[in-house]
N, C-alpha and C positions, 0 to 999 in steps of 0.2 A: 375253598382258600386256604385250607390246611395242604393239601396237596400242592398245590402250587406256594406258598411259603416254604412248606420241605427243599420244594424242586430249586425254589431263590436257594435258601441256604446250601445246600447242595451244590450250585455252580460256585459261588460262593466259597465255600473248602476246596473244592478241586483246583477255584482259579489260583488260592491261595497256596496250595499244595505243589502247582507247578512253578509257583516264583519262587516260592525255598527251594527247589532241587533246581532252580535253574531249565527247567526244560522250554523256556519260552528264548532261549539264548538260540541266535542262526545258526552258530558254530559249534561243534564237540566239545571243547572247552569251557567249560563255566568262567567267569572273570574271577574267581577268586578261585580256580584248581592250579596248583602246580605244573609250568609244563617243562618237561627236558627235553630236551634237546641234543641230538650229538653231532658233530661237527670235524669233517675227516679233512687232514688237508698233509700235505707232501712235504711242508716244513718242519723246523723245531721252532720248538719255544723262540730261540732268539732270533736274531738280527729285528732290520724292518718291520717282513712282512711277519712275522713272527709278532709284534709289538702291535702290528695294525689289528689282528685277526682278533687278539688277548684281548686288544680295547675296543671289537665290536663284540665281544663279549658282554663284557661289564657294562658296556652303555646301554644293550641291549636291557640287560638283568638290572638298572639301576632307572633306568626310566620305565618296568616294568615293577617297580615296588620287588624288584625276585620275586615276582611268579615266574618268569624264563628264565632255565639255567641251562647253560649252553655248555654241553663241556665239551673240549675239543681234544682226537686225536692226532696228535704230531705225530707226523717223522714216519709218516704211511703204516699207524700202526695198526687204522683200522682198514682202507687202500691203499693198493701200492698207485703212485704216482697217475698212472696212464689210464687206471682203472676210474679216476672219480668222477669221469663225468656218468658209467656209467653205475656207480654207485648210488647216487646221486638219483637218475632216474628210477631206479628202480627201488630204493628206499631202504639199501641195506646202509645208507647215510642219511637222514636226516637233511644236514647240510654240508657244504664242501668249498673250501676254499683251493682254486686249482686253476691251470693256464691255460683257460679255451684256446690261445692260440696253437696250442701243441694240437689241437683237434677241428682241424680244415673240414673234414666232413661231417663236425657236429654244427661246427659254428661256423661258420664261412667266413660271416662277414666280419665277425671280430677278429677273426683271422686273416683277413686281410689286411692287420696291420704287421705283422707276421712275415705275409705271403708277397706282397705287392707293392707296400706302403713305406716299408723299412726305412726306405734309403732315403726320406724327407727330410731327416735333420733336424727335428724339433728339440727341444730343450724339455727337463721335465715340465709337468705342468700344460703342456703346448696342450695335448691332444685330448685333455679331458671333455672340454666346449663340443670341438668338430665332434665326438662320438656321442654326444649327449644327443647335437641336434640331426646327428643321422638315424639316431634314435628316434626321434621325435617326429622326422617325417618320412622313414619307411616302414610300414608293416612288418616287410619282408624281416628287420634288422632285428624289431622288438621280437617278432614272433620266433628266433633261432632256439632262442631257450624253451622256450613253450611248445618247442616242438621235441623236445627233450624230456620232458614232463619238470622242467623247471621255470623257477624266476629267479630275476635277478638280482640284488639285492645293492651291490657293490661293484665297483669294477676301478683299478689304478692301474699305474705306469709301471713298466719296469724301465731298470737307468739308458741313457744313451750305452750303446755298447763301441768298446773299444779296443787295443788292442796292446797288449803288455809282452815283451819280449826278452832274451837274453844279449840282443845284442840293439843296438836303435836303427829305427828306422824311421828315420825322418823324412820321406817322399815315397812313391811309388817304386821308383829305383830300386829301393834299400828291400821292397817287397819280394823280386822277382826271386822264386825258387825257395821261397821261405817255408817249410813243412809248418803249420799252424793250426790248433786242436780247434775247431767248428763246430758246430750243429746244425744237424739236419741238411737237406736238401738244401735249401732255397738259400744260406746262407753259408752253407758251401760254394754254390755255381758263384753270389757276392764277389767270392776272397779269391775264388780262383779266377773272375775276370779282372782281379788286382794284380795280379800277377804267384799270386798266394797260393801253397799248395796245401789243402784242406785235406786234413783227416780227422773223420768226424767219431771223436769219444764222451762220453759222461763227463762233466765236471766231476766225476769224483776219482774221473783215473786220470786228469787233469797234471795234478801235481808229480808225479812222478814220471809221467810220460816228458816233462818237458826239464826234467832234473837227470832222466835218462838218456836222453837225449833222442828220444823216437820224435819230438816237435823241436824248435825253437821260439816258438811266438804258440798266443791263446788270443784265442775270444774272451773277453774279460765286462764286465760290470767291477765300478766299486766293490759292490756286497760281495759276491763271488769272489773275487781275489781276497778279500778280507778272512772271508769265512773259510775259504781253504789253502790260505797261506800262501798266494802266489806268488805274493810280490817278495819272499825270501830266495825263491827263482829267477823271476824274470825281475829286472832291477830297469827297464826302460816299457815307457808307456805312453803311446803314442793317442792321442785323441784323432778318431778318424773324421770327425765334424758330418757326415752322411750316413751314419746309423744314429737315427733320431728315436727319441724316449717313444715307447708305444704305449696303445691300450694296451694288454698280456693278461693280466688276473683279472678277479672275480670271486664273490661270495653270489654262492646261488643257493634257495632251499628247492626239494621236492615238490611239488606243484600239488599233492594230494594231503600233506602236509601243513602246506601252504595253508590251501582252502578250511581247514577242522580251526585254525588259530582265531579267536576272537578277533571281529576290526581294531580294537584300541592297541592289541600286539601289531597288526599287521601294521598298523600306523605307524608304531614304534621302532618296528624291523625296519619301514623303507626309511622315513627320516636318518635314522643313525646310518643305514649304509649311504644316505645320498652326504651326508656329512663325514664318512671315514673318504668317501671319494674325493671330497674337498680339502682335506687336510692332510691327503698322503703327499700329494708332493713337497710341502713344506717339510714333512720328515724326513722324506726323502734326500729331500736337499742339504738336510741340516746334518742327518748322520755321513753322506756322499763326503763333505767336508772334512767331518771326522777320519773319514777313510783313509780321504785324501793326507790328511797330517801325519797318519801313521804309515804309511808308503814313503811318502819324503825322508822321514825319519828313519826309516829303514833304507835310504839309500837310494831313491826312484827316481828317476828323472823323466819329465814328463815334456813332446814334442807335440806340436800342431801341426795336423796335415799342412801343405798347399793349399791354398784355395783352386787354385789350378788343375791340381792332381783330383780333389773331392770331384770338381766338375769332371774331368775328364773319366772317373771311374765310375759315376752316377752312367755317363753317356754308351758304356758300356755293356751294363746293365737293367739299365732301370724301364726301360719300355719294354722288352723281352718278358721281364719278370712279372709286368702287369699282365700284356697280351696274354701268358702263359696262363695266366690265373682267371681271367676272366674264362678265356674260352674252355677253361676245366667246369666253373662253375654254372657256365651257359649248360655244357654237356651234363652236368647231372640237376638239370630241374630248375634253374635262377635264370628266368629269360632275363628279363632286366639289372643281369649282375653289372652292367658296360655305365648301364645308366646308373646306377647306383654309388661303383665304386669310382666313380667320375666324378659324381657329385663329392664322397666320402675328401678325395685327391681335390679340388677346389676350397673344401672348407679344411684344409689340411695348410692349404699354398705350394701344393704340390703337386705337378701334370707331368706323373710318367710319360704317356702317351704320346705325348709332344717331342720327347727327345727320338735323335734319330742316332742309330750305333752304326 
């Protein structure tokens, strides 16, 4: 009996010790332990994107009673822009805020927004619901971040892209032979189809290129124009109407790090990420209005590309861009690429495969 009593007491003591040290928790970090995470990004702490990242980090801290501390490494200080996916995959960074659309080889379905669906012409906020729906319907879309050892926590849109120039471009006739700063192969192909002569260069070089006569027009969004002061050199803004606001940005976390987090922290990070995705369009819209006022006050004049020119431009490049990207994805191991991307186009209300060129 004494032995049995000692055994019972021993079990009670052991359970008490386990409870106190937190060993029963299913995750590596106990509920009361401070969790420090680093987040690498390419952007400075200013501007709409910087404010969004700060909001996410602050909200996660607030809703975990400051147990989770997210330290942001701004302006490529931890990893260069094009290295961010690798940094997150390998654990160099616990988290990243990046542009997955710049990496079609890693995130082909999100990158489709840039590669073959950018001509849909949607407004800010209109692309969120279609992308969410696509992720719900297709495991391939949900799984592309997991393939890179990451979990997507939040995503948001790049503003509609337009043209800012040194001379008025009121229609496609004015675009013929105009040298313009572009970015990447896809956008260069699109602008070449309109009659521009695309010159690929980073945004950091565009101001000097325009002021020095290397180019006479720039591919522009309100935030980049404001950030790099392009409105000082180029005084004419043409709203293209066809280069829609696309899902382009994301915050992701290394899966190994994610799996160690307590369940309640995971729930907070997911919920706050979803809230950021929902609130970002309003933030971007308000900031763009502020930027436009600054541009107008600086003497910038605005034009709308005629609808007939918009449609003529689409017809030149919409179908080939879509077909080329589908074939590329099929060759790299995605046999359902056409089905998925056609569904995405339907959700966006844009069917490039139906255009004749």
